[in-house]
C-alpha positions as CSV (number, residue, x, y, z in Angstrom):
1,M,-40.4,-22.3,-1.1
2,S,-39.5,-18.7,-0.5
3,V,-36.0,-17.7,0.4
4,F,-35.4,-17.0,4.1
5,R,-34.2,-13.5,5.1
6,N,-31.4,-14.8,7.3
7,V,-30.1,-17.8,9.1
8,Q,-31.9,-17.0,12.3
9,E,-35.3,-17.1,10.5
10,Y,-34.3,-20.3,8.7
11,H,-33.2,-22.0,12.0
12,A,-36.5,-21.0,13.7
13,H,-38.4,-22.8,10.9
14,L,-36.1,-25.8,11.1
15,L,-36.6,-26.3,14.8
16,V,-40.4,-26.3,14.6
17,G,-40.4,-28.6,11.6
18,D,-41.9,-26.1,9.1
19,V,-39.1,-26.9,6.7
20,T,-36.3,-29.4,6.2
21,C,-32.7,-29.0,5.0
22,E,-33.5,-31.2,2.1
23,Q,-36.4,-29.0,1.0
24,V,-34.1,-25.9,1.2
25,V,-31.3,-27.5,-0.8
26,S,-33.9,-28.7,-3.4
27,A,-35.2,-25.2,-3.7
28,Y,-31.8,-23.7,-4.2
29,L,-31.0,-26.4,-6.9
30,D,-34.2,-25.4,-8.7
31,R,-33.2,-21.7,-8.6
32,I,-29.7,-22.6,-9.8
33,A,-31.2,-24.4,-12.8
34,L,-33.5,-21.4,-13.5
35,H,-30.5,-19.0,-13.5
36,K,-28.1,-21.2,-15.3
37,H,-27.5,-18.5,-17.8
38,L,-25.6,-16.4,-15.2
39,N,-22.8,-19.0,-15.2
40,A,-22.2,-18.5,-11.5
41,F,-21.4,-22.1,-10.7
42,I,-18.5,-24.0,-12.3
43,H,-19.3,-27.3,-10.4
44,L,-22.5,-28.2,-8.8
45,Y,-22.7,-30.9,-6.0
46,A,-26.4,-31.6,-6.2
47,E,-26.6,-35.2,-5.0
48,E,-24.0,-34.8,-2.4
49,A,-25.7,-31.7,-1.0
50,L,-29.1,-33.5,-0.8
51,H,-27.5,-36.5,0.9
52,R,-25.9,-34.3,3.5
53,A,-29.1,-32.4,4.0
54,R,-31.0,-35.7,4.7
55,A,-28.3,-36.7,7.2
56,I,-28.6,-33.3,9.0
57,D,-32.4,-33.6,9.0
58,A,-32.2,-37.0,10.7
59,R,-29.9,-35.6,13.4
60,I,-32.2,-32.7,14.0
61,Q,-35.1,-35.1,14.4
62,R,-33.1,-37.1,17.0
63,E,-31.5,-34.3,19.0
64,R,-33.6,-31.2,18.4
65,T,-30.5,-29.0,18.4
66,L,-28.8,-26.9,15.8
67,K,-25.3,-25.8,15.3
68,R,-24.4,-22.3,14.2
69,L,-24.7,-23.0,10.5
70,T,-26.8,-26.1,10.5
71,G,-28.3,-26.6,7.0
72,V,-27.0,-23.2,5.7
73,V,-26.3,-23.5,2.0
74,F,-22.9,-22.1,0.9
75,G,-21.1,-21.7,-2.4
76,I,-17.3,-21.5,-2.4
77,K,-15.1,-19.7,-4.9
78,D,-13.2,-22.1,-7.1
79,V,-9.9,-21.2,-5.6
80,I,-10.8,-22.7,-2.2
81,A,-10.0,-26.4,-1.6
82,Y,-12.8,-28.9,-0.9
83,A,-11.5,-32.4,-0.5
84,H,-12.2,-34.8,-3.4
85,H,-13.9,-32.1,-5.4
86,P,-12.7,-30.1,-8.4
87,L,-10.4,-27.2,-7.8
88,T,-9.6,-25.4,-11.0
89,A,-9.1,-21.7,-10.2
90,A,-11.3,-21.2,-13.4
91,S,-8.2,-22.1,-15.4
92,R,-7.4,-24.6,-18.2
93,M,-4.2,-25.3,-16.2
94,L,-6.2,-27.1,-13.5
95,K,-9.3,-28.1,-15.5
96,D,-9.1,-31.8,-14.3
97,F,-7.6,-31.3,-10.9
98,R,-9.3,-32.5,-7.7
99,S,-8.2,-31.3,-4.3
100,V,-6.8,-33.9,-1.9
101,Y,-7.8,-31.9,1.2
102,S,-10.1,-29.1,2.4
103,A,-9.2,-25.6,3.2
104,T,-9.4,-24.8,6.9
105,A,-12.3,-22.4,6.3
106,V,-14.2,-25.2,4.6
107,E,-13.5,-27.7,7.3
108,R,-14.8,-25.3,9.9
109,L,-18.0,-24.7,7.8
110,L,-18.6,-28.4,7.6
111,Q,-18.0,-28.9,11.4
112,E,-20.9,-26.5,11.9
113,E,-23.1,-28.5,9.5
114,A,-23.1,-26.1,6.6
115,I,-23.9,-27.5,3.2
116,I,-21.7,-26.7,0.2
117,I,-23.7,-26.8,-2.9
118,G,-21.0,-26.0,-5.5
119,S,-17.9,-24.2,-6.6
120,L,-18.3,-20.7,-8.0
121,N,-16.9,-19.0,-11.1
122,C,-14.2,-16.4,-10.8
123,D,-11.4,-14.7,-12.8
124,E,-8.6,-17.2,-13.6
125,F,-6.4,-17.6,-10.5
126,A,-8.4,-14.6,-9.0
127,M,-6.8,-12.2,-11.5
128,G,-9.4,-9.7,-12.7
129,S,-12.2,-7.3,-11.8
130,S,-15.0,-8.6,-13.9
131,T,-15.1,-12.5,-13.9
132,E,-14.5,-12.3,-17.7
133,N,-11.1,-14.0,-17.4
134,S,-12.5,-17.4,-16.6
135,W,-11.7,-20.4,-18.8
136,F,-15.4,-21.5,-18.2
137,G,-16.8,-18.2,-19.6
138,P,-17.9,-15.0,-17.9
139,T,-20.4,-14.8,-15.1
140,L,-23.3,-12.4,-15.9
141,H,-24.7,-9.7,-13.6
142,P,-27.8,-11.0,-11.8
143,L,-29.8,-7.8,-12.3
144,N,-28.7,-7.1,-15.9
145,P,-27.0,-9.8,-17.9
146,D,-25.4,-7.1,-20.2
147,Y,-23.1,-6.1,-17.3
148,V,-20.4,-7.8,-15.4
149,P,-20.9,-8.9,-11.7
150,G,-17.4,-7.7,-10.7
151,G,-14.4,-9.8,-9.9
152,S,-12.5,-11.7,-9.2
153,S,-15.2,-13.4,-7.0
154,G,-18.0,-12.6,-9.4
155,G,-19.6,-16.0,-9.2
156,S,-19.9,-15.8,-5.5
157,A,-21.4,-12.3,-5.6
158,A,-23.9,-13.2,-8.4
159,A,-24.9,-16.5,-6.6
160,V,-25.8,-14.7,-3.3
161,S,-27.4,-11.8,-5.1
162,A,-29.6,-14.1,-7.1
163,D,-30.4,-16.3,-4.1
164,L,-28.7,-19.3,-5.5
165,C,-27.1,-19.9,-2.1
166,M,-27.5,-18.3,1.3
167,L,-23.8,-17.2,1.7
168,A,-20.6,-17.7,-0.2
169,L,-16.9,-17.6,0.4
170,G,-14.6,-15.7,-1.9
171,S,-11.0,-14.4,-1.8
172,D,-9.9,-10.8,-1.6
173,T,-6.4,-9.8,-2.8
174,G,-7.1,-6.3,-3.8
175,G,-10.9,-5.9,-3.6
176,S,-12.1,-9.2,-5.1
177,V,-14.9,-9.6,-2.4
178,R,-15.8,-6.0,-1.9
179,Q,-16.0,-4.9,-5.5
180,P,-18.3,-7.7,-6.8
181,A,-20.5,-7.2,-3.6
182,D,-20.7,-3.5,-4.5
183,F,-21.7,-4.3,-8.1
184,C,-24.3,-6.9,-7.1
185,G,-25.9,-5.0,-4.2
186,I,-24.9,-7.3,-1.3
187,I,-22.5,-7.4,1.6
188,G,-18.9,-8.3,1.1
189,L,-16.4,-8.6,4.0
190,K,-12.7,-8.8,3.8
191,P,-11.3,-9.5,7.3
192,T,-7.9,-8.4,8.7
193,Y,-5.0,-10.2,7.0
194,G,-4.5,-13.3,9.1
195,R,-7.9,-13.4,10.7
196,I,-8.9,-16.4,8.5
197,S,-6.5,-19.1,7.6
198,R,-5.3,-19.2,4.0
199,H,-4.6,-22.9,4.2
200,G,-6.3,-24.4,1.2
201,L,-6.6,-21.1,-0.7
202,I,-4.8,-21.2,-4.0
203,A,-2.2,-18.4,-3.8
204,Y,-2.3,-15.4,-6.0
205,A,-0.2,-12.9,-3.8
206,S,0.4,-14.5,-0.5
207,S,1.0,-11.4,1.6
208,F,-2.3,-9.9,0.3
209,D,-4.7,-12.8,-0.1
210,Q,-7.6,-13.2,2.4
211,I,-10.7,-15.4,2.4
212,G,-13.8,-13.2,2.5
213,I,-17.6,-13.6,3.0
214,F,-20.6,-12.7,0.9
215,G,-24.1,-12.4,2.4
216,K,-27.3,-10.3,2.6
217,D,-27.5,-10.0,6.4
218,I,-24.8,-8.6,8.7
219,A,-25.6,-11.2,11.5
220,D,-25.1,-14.0,9.0
221,V,-21.8,-12.6,7.8
222,A,-20.7,-12.2,11.5
223,T,-21.6,-15.8,12.3
224,T,-19.7,-17.1,9.4
225,L,-16.7,-15.1,10.4
226,E,-16.9,-16.4,14.0
227,V,-16.9,-20.0,12.6
228,I,-14.1,-19.8,10.1
229,A,-11.7,-17.3,11.8
230,G,-9.0,-18.1,14.2
231,P,-5.5,-19.6,14.5
232,D,-4.5,-22.6,12.4
233,E,-1.4,-24.8,12.7
234,F,-1.3,-25.1,8.9
235,D,-0.9,-21.3,8.3
236,S,1.8,-19.5,10.2
237,T,0.3,-16.1,9.1
238,A,-3.0,-16.9,10.8
239,S,-3.4,-14.7,13.9
240,P,-3.3,-16.4,17.3
241,L,-5.7,-13.8,18.7
242,P,-8.9,-15.4,20.1
243,V,-12.1,-15.1,18.0
244,E,-14.6,-12.8,19.7
245,S,-18.3,-12.5,19.0
246,Y,-18.8,-10.3,16.0
247,Q,-22.6,-10.1,16.3
248,P,-23.5,-6.3,16.1
249,V,-25.4,-5.0,19.1
250,N,-29.0,-4.1,18.2
251,N,-28.8,-0.5,19.0
252,P,-30.7,1.8,16.6
253,E,-29.1,4.9,17.9
254,P,-25.5,4.1,19.2
255,P,-23.4,6.6,21.0
256,S,-21.7,9.2,18.8
257,M,-19.3,7.6,16.4
258,K,-16.1,9.1,15.2
259,L,-15.7,8.5,11.5
260,A,-13.5,9.9,8.8
261,Y,-13.3,10.0,5.0
262,M,-10.4,10.7,2.6
263,K,-11.0,14.0,0.9
264,E,-8.8,12.9,-1.9
265,A,-11.0,9.8,-2.4
266,L,-14.2,11.8,-2.8
267,D,-12.5,14.4,-5.0
268,H,-10.8,12.0,-7.3
269,P,-11.7,12.6,-11.0
270,S,-12.5,8.9,-11.6
271,L,-15.4,8.8,-9.1
272,D,-18.8,9.0,-10.7
273,R,-20.4,12.3,-9.8
274,E,-23.7,10.8,-8.7
275,M,-21.9,8.3,-6.4
276,K,-20.0,11.1,-4.9
277,S,-23.2,13.1,-4.2
278,N,-24.8,10.1,-2.5
279,I,-21.8,9.6,-0.2
280,E,-21.7,13.3,0.6
281,K,-25.4,13.1,1.6
282,L,-24.7,10.1,3.8
283,I,-21.9,12.1,5.5
284,D,-24.3,15.0,6.1
285,W,-26.9,12.6,7.5
286,L,-24.4,11.2,9.9
287,I,-23.4,14.6,11.1
288,Q,-27.1,15.5,11.6
289,K,-27.4,12.4,13.8
290,G,-24.7,13.7,16.1
291,H,-21.8,11.6,14.8
292,I,-18.4,13.1,14.1
293,V,-17.3,12.7,10.4
294,D,-14.0,14.4,9.6
295,A,-12.2,14.8,6.3
296,V,-8.7,13.5,6.5
297,H,-5.9,13.9,4.0
298,F,-4.2,10.9,2.6
299,N,-1.2,11.7,0.4
300,Y,-0.6,8.3,-1.2
301,L,-3.9,7.6,-3.0
302,D,-2.5,7.8,-6.5
303,V,0.4,5.5,-5.8
304,I,-1.6,2.8,-4.1
305,A,-2.7,1.0,-7.2
306,P,0.7,1.0,-8.9
307,A,2.4,-0.2,-5.8
308,Y,-0.2,-2.9,-5.4
309,Y,0.2,-4.2,-8.9
310,V,4.0,-4.3,-8.7
311,L,3.9,-6.3,-5.5
312,T,1.1,-8.7,-6.3
313,T,2.4,-9.5,-9.8
314,A,5.8,-10.2,-8.3
315,E,4.3,-12.6,-5.8
316,A,2.1,-14.1,-8.5
317,S,5.2,-14.7,-10.7
318,A,6.7,-16.8,-7.9
319,N,3.5,-18.5,-6.8
320,L,2.4,-19.6,-10.3
321,A,5.8,-21.1,-11.1
322,R,4.6,-24.4,-9.7
323,Y,2.2,-24.9,-12.6
324,D,4.7,-26.5,-15.0
325,G,2.8,-29.5,-16.4
326,V,5.1,-31.9,-14.7
327,R,3.6,-32.7,-11.2
328,Y,-0.1,-31.9,-11.8
329,G,-2.4,-29.9,-13.9
330,Y,-2.5,-29.3,-17.7
331,R,0.4,-30.6,-19.8
332,A,0.8,-29.7,-23.4
333,S,1.6,-32.3,-26.0
334,T,5.1,-32.0,-27.4
335,E,7.1,-33.7,-30.0
336,E,9.1,-36.7,-29.0
337,G,12.5,-35.6,-27.7
338,A,11.5,-32.0,-27.0
339,S,13.4,-30.4,-24.2
340,L,12.0,-29.7,-20.7
341,D,12.1,-26.0,-21.5
342,I,9.9,-26.5,-24.5
343,C,7.5,-28.5,-22.4
344,Y,7.3,-25.8,-19.8
345,Q,6.9,-23.0,-22.4
346,K,4.2,-24.8,-24.3
347,T,2.3,-25.9,-21.2
348,R,2.3,-22.5,-19.6
349,S,1.4,-20.7,-22.9
350,E,-1.6,-23.0,-23.5
351,G,-2.6,-23.5,-19.9
352,F,-2.7,-19.9,-18.7
353,G,-5.1,-17.2,-20.0
354,K,-4.1,-13.8,-21.4
355,E,-4.5,-11.9,-18.1
356,V,-2.6,-14.4,-16.0
357,K,0.3,-14.4,-18.5
358,R,0.3,-10.6,-18.5
359,R,0.7,-10.5,-14.7
360,I,3.3,-13.2,-14.6
361,L,5.4,-11.3,-17.2
362,L,5.0,-8.1,-15.3
363,G,5.9,-9.7,-12.0
364,T,9.0,-11.4,-13.5
365,Y,10.1,-8.1,-14.9
366,V,9.9,-6.1,-11.6
367,L,11.8,-8.9,-9.9
368,S,14.6,-9.0,-12.5
369,E,18.1,-7.8,-12.0
370,G,18.4,-4.1,-12.7
371,Y,14.7,-3.4,-12.0
372,Y,14.2,-5.0,-8.6
373,D,15.2,-1.9,-6.6
374,A,13.5,0.5,-9.0
375,Y,10.2,-1.2,-8.8
376,Y,9.8,-4.0,-6.2
377,T,11.8,-2.3,-3.4
378,K,10.2,1.1,-4.0
379,A,6.7,-0.5,-3.9
380,Q,7.5,-2.1,-0.6
381,Q,8.5,1.3,0.7
382,V,5.2,2.7,-0.5
383,R,3.3,-0.1,1.2
384,R,5.0,0.7,4.5
385,L,4.1,4.3,4.2
386,V,0.5,3.5,3.3
387,A,0.2,1.2,6.3
388,E,1.7,3.7,8.8
389,E,-0.6,6.4,7.6
390,A,-3.6,4.1,7.7
391,Y,-2.8,3.0,11.3
392,R,-2.4,6.6,12.3
393,I,-5.8,7.6,11.0
394,L,-7.6,4.5,12.4
395,H,-6.0,5.0,15.8
396,E,-8.1,8.1,16.0
397,Y,-11.3,7.1,14.1
398,T,-13.5,4.0,14.3
399,C,-13.9,3.6,10.5
400,L,-13.0,5.3,7.3
401,L,-15.8,5.8,4.8
402,M,-14.8,5.3,1.1
403,P,-16.3,4.4,-2.2
404,T,-15.9,0.8,-3.1
405,F,-15.4,1.3,-6.8
406,P,-15.3,4.5,-9.0
407,T,-18.4,3.5,-11.0
408,T,-21.3,1.1,-11.0
409,A,-21.0,-2.2,-12.9
410,F,-19.7,-1.8,-16.4
411,R,-20.8,-3.6,-19.6
412,L,-19.4,-7.0,-20.6
413,G,-16.3,-6.5,-22.7
414,E,-16.2,-2.8,-22.0
415,N,-12.8,-2.8,-20.4
416,M,-11.2,-6.0,-21.7
417,D,-9.0,-4.2,-24.2
418,D,-7.7,-1.7,-21.6
419,P,-6.1,-3.5,-18.7
420,V,-4.7,-0.3,-17.2
421,K,-8.2,1.2,-16.9
422,M,-9.3,-2.1,-15.3
423,Y,-6.4,-2.0,-12.8
424,L,-7.0,1.7,-11.9
425,G,-10.5,0.8,-10.9
426,D,-9.1,-0.9,-7.8
427,L,-8.0,2.5,-6.5
428,Y,-10.3,2.4,-3.4
429,T,-10.1,-1.3,-2.5
430,V,-6.4,-2.1,-2.6
431,F,-5.8,0.3,0.3
432,A,-7.1,-2.2,2.8
433,N,-5.0,-5.0,1.4
434,L,-1.8,-3.1,1.4
435,A,-2.3,-2.3,5.1
436,G,-3.8,-5.6,6.0
437,L,-7.0,-4.0,7.3
438,P,-10.5,-5.3,7.6
439,A,-13.0,-3.7,5.1
440,I,-16.6,-4.2,4.1
441,S,-18.8,-3.1,1.3
442,I,-22.5,-2.6,2.2
443,P,-25.4,-2.0,-0.2
444,L,-26.8,1.4,0.5
445,F,-27.5,3.1,-2.8
446,R,-29.0,2.8,-6.3
447,H,-27.7,4.7,-9.3
448,S,-30.0,6.5,-11.8
449,N,-28.8,3.8,-14.3
450,G,-30.7,1.2,-12.2
451,L,-27.6,-0.5,-10.8
452,P,-26.8,-0.8,-7.1
453,F,-23.6,0.5,-5.5
454,G,-22.3,0.4,-2.0
455,L,-20.2,2.2,0.6
456,Q,-16.9,0.8,1.8
457,L,-15.9,0.9,5.5
458,V,-12.4,0.3,6.6
459,A,-11.4,-0.3,10.3
460,G,-8.3,-0.9,12.3
461,R,-6.5,-4.2,12.5
462,F,-8.7,-6.9,14.1
463,Q,-11.5,-4.4,14.6
464,E,-14.1,-6.5,12.8
465,K,-16.6,-6.0,15.7
466,K,-16.6,-2.2,15.2
467,L,-16.6,-2.6,11.5
468,L,-19.7,-4.8,11.5
469,E,-21.5,-2.7,14.1
470,T,-21.0,0.4,12.0
471,A,-22.2,-1.4,8.9
472,A,-25.2,-2.8,10.7
473,Y,-26.2,0.8,11.9
474,L,-25.9,2.2,8.4
475,L,-27.9,-0.7,6.8
476,S,-30.6,-0.4,9.4
477,H,-31.1,3.3,8.4
478,G,-30.6,2.7,4.7
479,S,-34.1,3.7,3.6
480,T,-33.8,7.0,5.5
481,I,-30.4,8.1,4.4
């Protein structure tokens, strides 16, 4: 069975009886087996997915109606809770843990008859940019297995790119949806902070984390956002604003748009020259089409990544303190009579991977007496300045155009011994997280090295509708740009 282009096409075939949900799930399971080498899935729920598909098929036969996501096959990043299923955060610390409840986003998918086929690999506790930090081994790039798929939601991006599921959920703390989408040549959306409930999402940095969506079709991503967005009594940071229709209007030539790009972003020495050239050609094309595209100055670009890592590691240090081997999760064996401190120390040393321990140590340092004001307080001040400048720019412009990452996907192991280089790669994506803005990476380009790369769009707070419409317009003209 061939893969459907989008949910609309799939649903049309479901209604006339050309295909069943069970057949679709079986086809995806076959593809997952064929692409097992990618290591995209940590846990596969084959029998359960088939059982749910049969039940949905029976209901369709009786009622001849479909819900918004009936039969749509999803994968979920292994930091998002699914009741009575494994929830490991790709860590030894939680290798045997099973969630006792479902994340609000998962509950809302299930209410619309989505089928969850498995949990997807990621960097441990969502800390990384390559999905090489997983206790279950790295995920491979679906187009070239010598390369990384990006991270931390690399399993989600690889699964959608390789057609192992229709759509996937990930989490984005500093680019962990957009960067792997960019690497794998698909769409990756990070909504406004608070647009989707974080209830059931394992916390990395609570004031940055946001559940995001991977897909190949803008309308599918928009539908998923409509389903899982909205207020939630279990998350006080979830916005009470009503959920609107995010479906982009089918308008091949919309009225003149007013867009902007950061001059400092395109001129940054880390940006690949070929990628810069492609984005500049896109800007010229937009201007020729009658749209306004202005260069704007942003004075804080080089302090964004340092501020981000100070703040997120500080929050991670506090959030991951709960993993102590006492209440749940991995517990190291200790000699009889060993102190509680020894138990904590050994459990956390063995249970956490190298990158997680590095970030916990950094976060504990910046929160310590004597350094709190010099690092943490200063980083909070930078965050406020970044947000104010971002709001000022996006009050005047519909979207900001930016690179998603300075390079295309890099080789496995290439940056593992240079964490600072890996951190600085987040230069363009952490901007949206610091300011709590919605952002999307869309697949528009292909590099001469054969790998895809995308364009990042950033919009004002809760302006997902405009963001998706702009993305849809650019994607519809991708072949002519």
